[in-house]
C-alpha positions in Angstrom: 158.3 167.1 107.7 158.3 163.7 106.4 161.5 162.2 105.4 162.1 159.4 103.2 166.4 159.6 102.1 165.7 157.9 99.0 163.9 160.4 97.2 166.3 162.8 95.9 168.7 159.9 94.7 165.7 158.3 93.2 164.8 161.0 91.0 168.5 161.7 89.6 168.3 157.9 88.8 165.1 158.3 87.4 166.2 161.4 85.1 169.1 159.6 83.9 166.3 156.7 82.5 164.0 159.6 81.0 166.9 160.4 78.8 167.4 157.0 77.9 170.8 156.7 79.1 171.9 153.2 80.3 173.5 153.0 83.6 176.1 151.1 85.2 175.9 147.9 86.8 176.2 148.9 90.5 173.9 152.6 89.7 171.0 150.0 88.2 171.6 147.5 91.4 171.0 151.2 93.5 168.5 152.3 91.2 166.4 149.1 91.8 167.0 149.4 95.7 166.1 152.9 96.2 163.1 152.2 93.9 161.7 149.4 96.6 162.9 151.8 99.2 160.2 154.7 98.2 157.4 152.0 98.2 158.0 149.6 101.2 161.0 151.7 103.1 160.9 153.6 106.3 159.2 157.0 106.8 160.6 159.3 109.5 158.5 162.0 111.6 161.6 164.5 112.4 161.6 167.0 115.4 159.9 167.1 117.6 158.3 163.4 117.6 161.5 161.1 116.1 159.1 158.6 114.8 160.2 155.8 112.3 157.5 154.1 110.7 157.9 150.8 109.1 155.1 148.2 110.2 154.1 147.5 106.7 157.6 145.7 106.0 156.2 142.3 105.6 155.4 140.0 102.8 152.3 141.3 100.7 150.6 137.9 102.0 151.0 138.5 106.0 147.6 138.4 107.1 148.4 140.0 110.3 149.8 143.2 108.9 146.6 145.5 108.0 148.3 147.4 104.5 145.9 148.5 101.9 148.1 149.5 99.5 149.5 147.6 96.2 153.7 146.8 96.0 154.0 150.0 93.7 152.1 152.3 95.6 154.8 155.1 97.0 154.3 155.1 100.6 156.0 158.3 101.4 154.8 160.2 98.2 150.9 159.5 99.7 152.3 160.1 103.3 153.7 163.7 102.2 150.5 164.5 99.9 148.4 163.8 103.3 150.8 166.0 105.4 150.5 169.1 102.8 146.4 168.6 102.4 146.7 168.2 106.8 148.1 172.0 106.7 145.0 173.6 105.2 143.0 172.0 108.1 141.9 175.5 110.2 138.9 173.5 112.2 140.9 171.2 114.4 138.2 170.0 116.2 136.7 168.7 113.2 139.9 167.4 111.3 138.8 164.2 110.6 135.7 165.4 108.5 138.3 167.7 106.2 138.3 166.6 102.8 140.4 167.4 99.9 142.2 165.9 96.6 145.5 164.8 97.6 148.0 166.4 95.1 151.7 165.8 94.2 153.7 167.0 96.7 156.4 169.6 95.3 159.4 167.2 95.8 157.8 164.5 93.5 156.8 167.2 91.1 159.0 166.9 87.7 156.8 169.5 85.4 154.9 172.5 86.1 151.6 170.5 85.6 152.5 168.0 87.9 151.3 169.8 90.9 148.1 169.3 89.4 148.2 165.6 89.8 146.1 163.2 92.3 147.7 161.1 94.5 145.9 158.3 95.9 145.4 157.9 99.8 145.6 154.7 101.8 142.3 153.8 102.0 142.3 153.5 105.8 139.3 155.6 105.7 136.5 153.1 105.0 134.2 156.4 103.8 136.7 156.6 100.3 136.4 152.6 99.9 135.0 151.9 96.7 135.2 149.0 93.9 135.0 149.1 90.4 131.8 146.7 90.2 130.1 149.9 92.4 131.0 152.6 90.0 131.2 151.2 86.7 134.9 151.4 86.1 138.2 151.3 88.1 138.7 155.1 89.9 142.9 153.8 89.7 142.6 153.2 85.8 140.9 156.4 85.2 143.2 158.3 87.0 139.7 160.0 88.5 140.2 163.0 91.1 138.4 161.7 94.1 138.1 163.2 97.7 140.3 162.3 100.7 140.6 162.4 104.5 144.1 163.3 104.9 144.2 163.2 108.6 142.4 159.9 108.4 144.9 158.8 106.4 148.0 160.0 108.0 147.1 159.8 111.6 146.2 155.7 111.1 149.5 155.4 109.6 151.3 156.5 112.1 148.8 155.5 114.5 149.5 151.6 113.3 152.9 151.6 114.1 152.1 150.8 117.6 148.7 150.5 117.8 147.8 147.2 115.7 144.4 145.4 115.3 143.6 141.6 116.0 143.5 139.1 113.4 140.7 137.1 113.3 140.9 134.8 110.2 141.8 135.9 106.8 141.1 139.4 106.0 139.3 139.8 109.4 140.4 142.2 112.5 139.1 143.5 115.8 140.3 146.0 117.5 139.0 147.3 121.0 138.5 150.8 122.5 138.5 152.4 125.7 136.9 155.1 127.4 139.4 156.2 130.1 142.3 157.9 130.2 145.7 155.0 129.4 149.3 155.6 129.0 150.5 154.8 125.3 151.9 151.2 126.3 148.9 150.1 128.2 146.8 151.0 125.3 149.0 149.1 122.9 148.2 146.1 124.3 144.5 146.6 125.2 144.0 147.7 121.6 144.7 144.4 120.2 143.0 142.6 123.1 146.1 141.0 124.7 145.3 142.8 127.7 141.8 143.1 129.0 140.1 146.0 130.0 136.7 146.9 132.2 135.7 149.8 129.9 137.1 148.4 126.7 134.7 148.0 123.6 135.4 145.5 121.0 134.7 146.6 117.4 135.2 144.6 114.3 136.0 145.2 110.5 137.4 143.7 107.5 140.3 144.6 104.7 137.8 144.6 101.0 139.3 144.5 97.9 139.0 147.5 95.7 139.8 145.2 92.3 138.6 141.9 90.9 142.6 141.1 90.6 142.7 141.7 94.6 145.9 144.1 94.5 144.4 146.8 96.0 142.8 146.7 99.7 140.6 149.2 102.4 139.3 149.0 105.2 135.9 148.1 106.0 133.1 150.3 108.7 133.7 148.5 111.6 131.0 147.5 113.6 130.4 147.1 117.2 130.8 143.4 119.0 129.8 144.4 122.3 131.7 144.8 125.8 135.0 142.6 126.6 134.6 140.3 129.5 
């Protein structure tokens, strides 16, 4: 289970606001803090892995961080929706090809109909990328439910904690793939090109904007840039 300790408290405070009740100053400050944590805070992967994910906790305009979502998106909600979708996968060798509509996880549902609400993915998977100019309207504004690849989305969120691509100018990134077994420690520096490896190959990709206001980004398809020398 992916955990975000602020979720239940934030829901209680949200209920208070929906009932049009005013909050004491301390509670209002706490509500604001919890809302910020839901969007920016740490996501914890519990036993048996015990991983804390927080690599996105930088400024929104930090070009070295491959962050694709907007400031108001709840990271834990997206991760949990992807986790629930992954639990439906039976063909593990082809898990990265499995697609589904991500739905509200149980802990975020306030009404019975919420189980059918769609959740936008992180847009790490380039197959998901669309722009309003391509489709004629914004998928986000229209709340269109479209297919995502949950294994790609969730495992990318986890992998980027240690395996970070290199930045090559604003919104241009690169990484190095290796073709023989490496330890996690060694691979984490090979992937960014900090350490050269004889069998590695360099790939380039970009952060593409999904709307004209430059609020949401997505990974483009990577292209091979040749072997590292």
